[in-house]
C-alpha positions, 0 to 999 in steps of 0.5 A: 160772833164777829164779822158774822162769823161764829165763835167756835171752840176751834176758834178759842184754840187759834193763835193770834197769828191764825185769828188775824189771817182770819180776820183778814180772810173774813174781810177779803170775802166781805170784799168779794161778796160786795164786788158780787153784788156790785157786778150783779148790780151792774149786770142788771143794768146791762141787761136792762140796757140791752131789753131797751135796745131789742125794743128799740131795734124791733121799733127800727125794724118795723118802720123799716118793714113799713118805710119799704112797704110804702116805697113799693107802693110809691114805686107801682103807684110811679110805674102807673104814673109813668105809663099813663103820661106816656100813654097821654103824651102819645094822645096829645101829639095825635091832637096836637096833629090833628089841631094843626091839620084842621087849622091848616084846613081852615086857613086854606078857604083864607086869602091874603089880598096886598095891594088893593087901594084903601077906602075904596070897597065902600060900606060893604068889603065882602061884596066889594072883594067877591065883585073884585075876584069876579072882575080879575078871575072872569071865568075861572070862578065857580057859579057857587063862589061865596066870599063868607067875609073880608077884613083889613088887617087891624091896624090904623089906616095908612097915610095918603102914599102909603102902602094899603093895608092888606085884606084877608077873605074868608071864601066859603068852598076853595 
């Protein structure tokens, strides 16, 4: 038995040249089997790599689906927040107008008096301003006319000969 081939009575009849050809055929057959085994091993490795790629692709597909879902939720939340923001912005504008109106109405009762001599008011500036306004307005003021408070604009007392500080007076009812 040579190279895994059993010896038969026909082998004994073969010429040396035929035996050489048979040896060559056995060698070629062995090489073909080795190549086949190598190809099968390589195909096994390729199949394993393909399966790994399929798993990776499945994982990526799942992550993509999760990402799409998250993005969709974020977009919905963004739209809700955008609507809320627009609504709050409108409310803020309305409230700003109301504050400006209330501030304007509050300031209607204030008068600024420029040119009163500094220090003539004595200890009660509110009473001084009431008396002074009644003296210049005479009969045009209501009997219910009340000066709620009065004060000079904050700052240092001017030097003699310099213009006096303005006086702010709040009238209870204009």
